Residue frames as a rotation matrix with the C-alpha (Angstrom) as fourth column:
UNK 1
0.824 -0.259 0.503 -104.86
0.449 0.841 -0.302 136.32
-0.345 0.475 0.809 -174.60
UNK 2
0.441 -0.776 -0.451 -101.22
-0.527 -0.631 0.570 136.99
-0.727 -0.014 -0.687 -175.26
UNK 3
0.984 -0.165 0.068 -99.35
0.145 0.516 -0.844 136.24
0.105 0.840 0.532 -178.49
UNK 4
0.378 -0.922 -0.083 -95.65
-0.251 -0.189 0.950 135.56
-0.891 -0.338 -0.302 -178.55
UNK 5
0.591 -0.260 -0.764 -93.33
-0.801 -0.073 -0.594 135.52
0.098 0.963 -0.251 -181.53
UNK 6
0.768 -0.385 0.511 -91.63
0.217 0.908 0.359 132.27
-0.602 -0.165 0.781 -182.41
UNK 7
0.580 -0.607 -0.543 -88.14
-0.759 -0.644 -0.091 133.26
-0.294 0.466 -0.835 -183.55
UNK 8
-0.102 -0.663 0.742 -86.82
-0.281 0.734 0.618 129.72
-0.954 -0.145 -0.261 -184.09
UNK 9
0.498 0.413 0.763 -88.32
0.519 0.563 -0.643 129.27
-0.695 0.716 0.066 -187.58
UNK 10
-0.426 -0.761 -0.489 -86.34
0.129 -0.586 0.800 132.10
-0.896 0.278 0.348 -189.22
UNK 11
-0.224 0.418 -0.880 -88.96
-0.777 -0.622 -0.098 132.81
-0.588 0.662 0.464 -191.87
UNK 12
-0.973 -0.165 0.159 -89.42
-0.050 0.829 0.557 129.25
-0.224 0.534 -0.815 -193.17
UNK 13
-0.249 0.958 0.144 -93.20
0.685 0.280 -0.672 129.48
-0.684 -0.069 -0.726 -192.81
UNK 14
0.320 0.329 -0.888 -93.27
-0.238 -0.880 -0.412 132.76
-0.917 0.343 -0.203 -194.69
UNK 15
-0.580 -0.615 -0.535 -91.06
-0.700 0.039 0.713 131.36
-0.418 0.788 -0.452 -197.47
UNK 16
-0.852 0.329 0.406 -93.33
0.400 0.911 0.100 128.32
-0.337 0.248 -0.908 -197.81
UNK 17
0.152 0.945 -0.291 -96.36
0.463 -0.328 -0.823 130.59
-0.873 -0.009 -0.488 -198.04
UNK 18
0.095 -0.199 -0.976 -94.68
-0.663 -0.743 0.087 132.61
-0.742 0.639 -0.202 -200.79
UNK 19
-0.881 -0.473 0.004 -93.74
-0.336 0.632 0.699 129.41
-0.333 0.614 -0.715 -202.65
UNK 20
-0.572 0.731 0.373 -97.27
0.712 0.668 -0.218 128.01
-0.408 0.141 -0.902 -202.64
UNK 21
0.300 0.662 -0.687 -98.77
0.166 -0.746 -0.645 131.41
-0.940 0.079 -0.333 -203.39
UNK 22
-0.281 -0.500 -0.819 -96.49
-0.742 -0.428 0.516 131.81
-0.609 0.753 -0.251 -206.40
UNK 23
-0.970 -0.052 0.237 -97.32
0.076 0.862 0.501 128.31
-0.230 0.504 -0.833 -207.64
UNK 24
-0.153 0.987 0.053 -101.04
0.716 0.147 -0.683 129.05
-0.681 -0.066 -0.729 -207.30
UNK 25
0.275 0.214 -0.937 -100.66
-0.309 -0.903 -0.297 132.29
-0.910 0.372 -0.182 -209.27
UNK 26
-0.704 -0.574 -0.418 -98.75
-0.599 0.166 0.783 130.49
-0.380 0.802 -0.461 -212.03
UNK 27
-0.816 0.451 0.362 -101.43
0.500 0.865 0.051 127.80
-0.290 0.223 -0.931 -212.24
UNK 28
0.163 0.912 -0.377 -104.24
0.506 -0.406 -0.761 130.37
-0.847 -0.067 -0.528 -212.26
UNK 29
0.018 -0.232 -0.973 -102.48
-0.576 -0.798 0.179 132.48
-0.817 0.557 -0.148 -214.88
UNK 30
-0.928 -0.371 -0.021 -101.89
-0.249 0.579 0.776 129.48
-0.276 0.725 -0.631 -217.13
UNK 31
-0.480 0.833 0.274 -105.54
0.774 0.550 -0.315 128.49
-0.413 0.060 -0.909 -216.90
UNK 32
0.271 0.564 -0.780 -106.59
0.146 -0.825 -0.546 132.06
-0.952 0.034 -0.306 -217.58
UNK 33
-0.371 -0.494 -0.786 -104.42
-0.707 -0.398 0.584 132.26
-0.602 0.773 -0.201 -220.70
UNK 34
-0.991 -0.068 0.113 -105.47
0.008 0.822 0.570 128.83
-0.132 0.566 -0.814 -221.99
UNK 35
-0.240 0.970 0.037 -109.15
0.600 0.179 -0.780 129.73
-0.763 -0.165 -0.625 -221.61
UNK 36
-0.122 0.129 -0.984 -108.79
-0.545 -0.837 -0.042 132.26
-0.829 0.532 0.173 -224.44
UNK 37
0.727 0.501 0.469 -110.29
0.071 0.625 -0.778 130.86
-0.683 0.599 0.418 -227.70
UNK 38
0.786 -0.488 -0.379 -107.46
-0.568 -0.329 -0.755 132.28
0.244 0.808 -0.536 -229.85
UNK 39
-0.210 -0.891 0.403 -104.84
-0.969 0.244 0.034 130.53
-0.129 -0.383 -0.915 -227.74
UNK 40
0.097 0.329 0.939 -106.80
-0.260 0.920 -0.295 127.28
-0.961 -0.215 0.175 -227.89
UNK 41
0.962 0.270 -0.046 -106.94
-0.098 0.183 -0.978 127.46
-0.255 0.946 0.202 -231.69
UNK 42
0.385 -0.899 -0.207 -103.20
-0.871 -0.280 -0.404 128.09
0.305 0.336 -0.891 -231.81
UNK 43
-0.353 -0.548 0.759 -102.44
-0.804 0.592 0.054 125.08
-0.479 -0.591 -0.649 -229.63
UNK 44
0.491 0.537 0.686 -104.68
-0.065 0.808 -0.586 122.78
-0.869 0.243 0.432 -231.66
UNK 45
0.935 -0.233 -0.267 -102.72
-0.294 -0.091 -0.951 123.77
0.197 0.968 -0.154 -234.77
UNK 46
0.122 -0.965 0.231 -99.45
-0.963 -0.171 -0.207 123.32
0.239 -0.198 -0.951 -232.89
UNK 47
0.532 0.194 -0.824 -100.33
-0.130 0.981 0.147 119.73
0.837 0.029 0.547 -231.86
UNK 48
0.025 -0.504 0.863 -99.31
-0.921 -0.348 -0.176 120.09
0.389 -0.791 -0.473 -228.22
UNK 49
0.795 0.327 0.511 -100.24
-0.527 0.788 0.317 116.48
-0.299 -0.521 0.799 -227.41
UNK 50
0.832 -0.548 -0.089 -97.50
0.343 0.634 -0.693 115.12
0.436 0.546 0.715 -229.66
UNK 51
0.117 -0.802 0.586 -95.03
-0.369 -0.582 -0.724 117.54
0.922 -0.131 -0.364 -228.09
UNK 52
0.310 0.070 0.948 -95.88
-0.951 0.039 0.308 116.27
-0.015 -0.997 0.079 -224.59
UNK 53
0.980 0.062 0.188 -95.46
-0.062 0.998 -0.007 112.63
-0.188 -0.005 0.982 -225.66
UNK 54
0.539 -0.840 0.059 -92.04
0.287 0.117 -0.951 113.38
0.792 0.529 0.304 -227.14
UNK 55
0.033 -0.514 0.857 -90.99
-0.709 -0.617 -0.342 115.27
0.704 -0.597 -0.384 -224.01
UNK 56
0.628 0.256 0.735 -92.05
-0.737 0.498 0.457 112.39
-0.249 -0.829 0.501 -221.75
UNK 57
0.937 -0.346 -0.049 -90.04
0.294 0.855 -0.427 109.94
0.190 0.385 0.903 -223.86
UNK 58
0.204 -0.904 0.375 -86.97
-0.020 -0.387 -0.922 112.18
0.979 0.181 -0.097 -223.53
UNK 59
0.157 -0.084 0.984 -87.45
-0.937 -0.327 0.122 112.46
0.311 -0.941 -0.130 -219.77
UNK 60
0.923 0.215 0.320 -87.77
-0.308 0.910 0.276 108.68
-0.232 -0.354 0.906 -219.50
UNK 61
0.672 -0.739 -0.044 -84.49
0.413 0.423 -0.806 108.21
0.614 0.524 0.590 -221.44
UNK 62
0.038 -0.657 0.752 -82.78
-0.468 -0.677 -0.568 110.78
0.883 -0.330 -0.334 -219.21
UNK 63
0.450 0.193 0.872 -83.90
-0.892 0.143 0.429 109.00
-0.042 -0.971 0.237 -216.04
UNK 64
0.992 -0.125 0.037 -82.68
0.127 0.988 -0.090 105.64
-0.025 0.094 0.995 -217.36
UNK 65
0.359 -0.914 0.191 -79.28
0.280 -0.090 -0.956 107.12
0.891 0.396 0.223 -218.18
UNK 66
0.112 -0.266 0.957 -79.10
-0.748 -0.657 -0.095 108.78
0.654 -0.706 -0.273 -214.79
UNK 67
0.760 0.279 0.586 -79.71
-0.622 0.571 0.535 105.48
-0.185 -0.772 0.608 -212.99
UNK 68
0.803 -0.494 -0.334 -76.81
0.168 0.725 -0.668 103.76
0.572 0.480 0.665 -214.77
């Protein structure tokens, strides 16, 4: 069985692999940090849910302005 190199892709497959690998590491790291009880207590005091709602409202306003 003989393998040949495909030189037409110019590293696009490798770049995609790095992109998804990096995204997976970021997601894993975020979950790892948020699983710490001290961090959870901090975020419950910080009221992160309200922050997310305000951010989504701002994003919605931005998208409406962009479509004008």
